[in-house]
C-alpha positions, 0 to 999 in steps of 0.5 A: 529520462530526458528533458521534455518540452512539457517540463516545467519552467524555471520559475518557482511555483507556489507550495503544495499546501493549497493542494492538500488543504483547500477551503472550498471545492468546485466540481465542474462538469458533473451531470445528472446522468449515469456518468455523473452518478459515477463521478459523484461516487468518485468525488462528492460522495467521498468528501461528504462521507469523510467529513470535508469541512469546506464548501462543495460546489457543483458547476453545470451549464444546465443548472438545477440540482445534482448530487443533492447540491445546487448546480451553478451555470458557471464558475463565475456564478458560484457565490463564494470563493473557490480554492480547488477545481475538479475538471470533468469536462471534455479536453477541448473546453478546458482552456476556457475553464482555466481562464475562468479559474484565473478570474475566480482566484482558484489556486489548484485545478485537477483534471480528471479530464483525459485527451491530452499529451497521453494520446501522442497526438500533436493536438493533445500535446499542444492543448496540455502545453496551453494549460500549463502556460495559462496556469503559470500566468496566474500562479495556479497549480495543476494536478494531472491531467488524466488523473483521479487527484487527491486523497487526504484523510485529514482534509476529508478529500478522497475519490473513492467511497471505500477509502479509509477516513483514518489518517496514517504514516504513508505518503503515496504518489502514483502516476496511475489513478487505477493503481492508486486505488489498488495500492490504497485498498491493498494496504488498507486491507492489511491495516495500513493507513495514508497521510496523503495519496496523489494520482497525478496522471500526465504530470504537466505541472505537479509531478513526481519530483514536486510530490517527493519534495513535499512528502520528504518535508511533510511531518505527517508522512513517515514513509513514502511509496511511489508508483512511477511510469516515467519522468521528464527530468531524470536529474531532478528526479534523482535529486528528489529521490535521494533527498527523500530517501535520506530522511524517510524510507522510500519504496518505488514501483516502476511501472512499464519496466518491460519493453511492452510495458514501456510502450503502455506507459507512453500511451497511458500517461505520455511518460518517457519510461527509460530502460529497466537497467538504468532505473535499477541502478538509479534507484539503488544509487539513491537508496530507494527500495525497488519493488515489482508489483502492488503486492510487493509494495504492500508487503514492503510497507507492512515489513517497514511499519510492523516488523522488527528487522531480523538480525540475519537471513536465517529463519525457522518456518513454523506451521501445520502441514508437511506439504505446505511446509516444504513449499514454504521452504522453497519459496523462502530460500528462492527469495533470499532467506535461509532455512538451516538445519536445526542443531541436534540439541535443539531438535532433541528438546523439540522431541519432548514437545512434538511427536516425531511420528507425522511431524517434521523436526528439521526446519521447517517445523510441522506443528500439526502433531501438537494439535493432535496431542491437544485433542487427546488431552481434551478427550477427557472432556466428554461434553466436547463431541466435535472440533467445533465444540472442542476448540473454543474451550482452549486457552489462548495462552501459548504455554497451555498448548506447547507454543510457549515451550516451543518459543523458549526452545527456538529462542535458544537457537543462536544463529536464528534471525527470525521465525515465520509462522504460517498457516495454509488454509486450503492445504490440509485435507480438513475443510476450513471452518470458523473454528479454525480462528480459535485454533489459530489464536495460540499461534498468533499469541505465540508470535506476539510473545516471541522475542525473535523478529517474527512474521505471520503468513496466512496463505494457500487460500482458494475457496470462498469460505477460506477467504472469509476465515482469512479476513477474520484471522488477519484482523486478529493478527493486526489487532495483536500488532503482528506483521501479516503477509498473504504469501510465503514468497511475498513475506520472504522478499519483503523480509530480505529487502528489510534486512538489506535496508537495515544493513544500509541504514542501521536503526532507521526502521526502529526510528520509523516505527517509534515515530508512528507508535 
């Protein structure tokens, strides 16, 4: 994390509002071939789909029409003003483009183009430095090079057709373009949305510190997520992270934390990775939450935005199936949660609700026998010839199926901090089918009525049919406002970190959730 000759100078750069709210955009280097079609899907098509309100121009020396828009031979030929330029041309041609941008009054240039300092070659390093010097001369800001750029739903900016058009509370800065897409899609699938996301690549000008400072003050951003491979200014990064973390939760995924990963980051974005021990101490000192994968980052964002902080690490796992319940116990405890034995008086009350035979009345609680009891109560309805006929007739109110009684009993367990409801899709021997959605509704309703902090885990999914049912179940959970996790280990890690964060910052999670409604 030492200083680099590619770091920024001491002059005060223009603010970043122009980056996220350009009035006009030009894509330079878009062509009519296969590569051009791919870039159209990255830039032109997403902006049109998201309703970008400004002018969009295409620049190509051959002219003609590309992506349904007239192509201008050069930037100077564009009839109107241009605020933001996306460069898709070869690296060696970028200095000339930047000179044209200066004369055109462009405020921001984003380089999809690669072939600069990340190559490790002196030619690429010198070329990148030259871009920075030119931009400084004209007060322009540079995003990249070697990056995908900006996703800002409120402005209609994006670089993928499947990014959600809705805005949300998460501000993301990500050094990798591929990981930006991975994080956005992973979070979107769990019902989360973004205020802004930036793939910033080599960070020759706008870097992680600039973005942290901006997002810390951005009223649309309530929680900050960051994927950082390295930095050129460790002291400034510490100050920026500390400032951001003092106002909003900050979740950091440090890419390249192994020795091999460190070498990969150097060749990916030309970053100085630093040792993992230094980064761990560094992030702990500034109050950021560290995660180790995209999945962990998504789980942590779900916990922060959707889950009431537990009052302790002692939890009760409630789900169907003995084997999955045992695995759930191991994964919870390995991640730092505790599953204490059920007190005798609580266990006695549970016996009146769940048959002892074929159940687990310790902790975890196997609720599969409740399904069997329900089936027996429904046998009197002779028109129900199969589970497919039977399940849709069930009422979703928990009290009708024992779930309400179960919640009342667990809420009387004094030391209990939270309840984790879980379902293992491909654990039981019964094949998964659509009727399972209706069978899961009582559990989801019970979670919604639970007075203790709660989470739902939908896990052990291995076949195509189960994935389809999972998506439906996940949507129902999200509509009910429930925090949903896709593995017990992921849920337990996120919950433990949430408890630790709440302990260090009492009330901060509640204020965050109140601010996002």
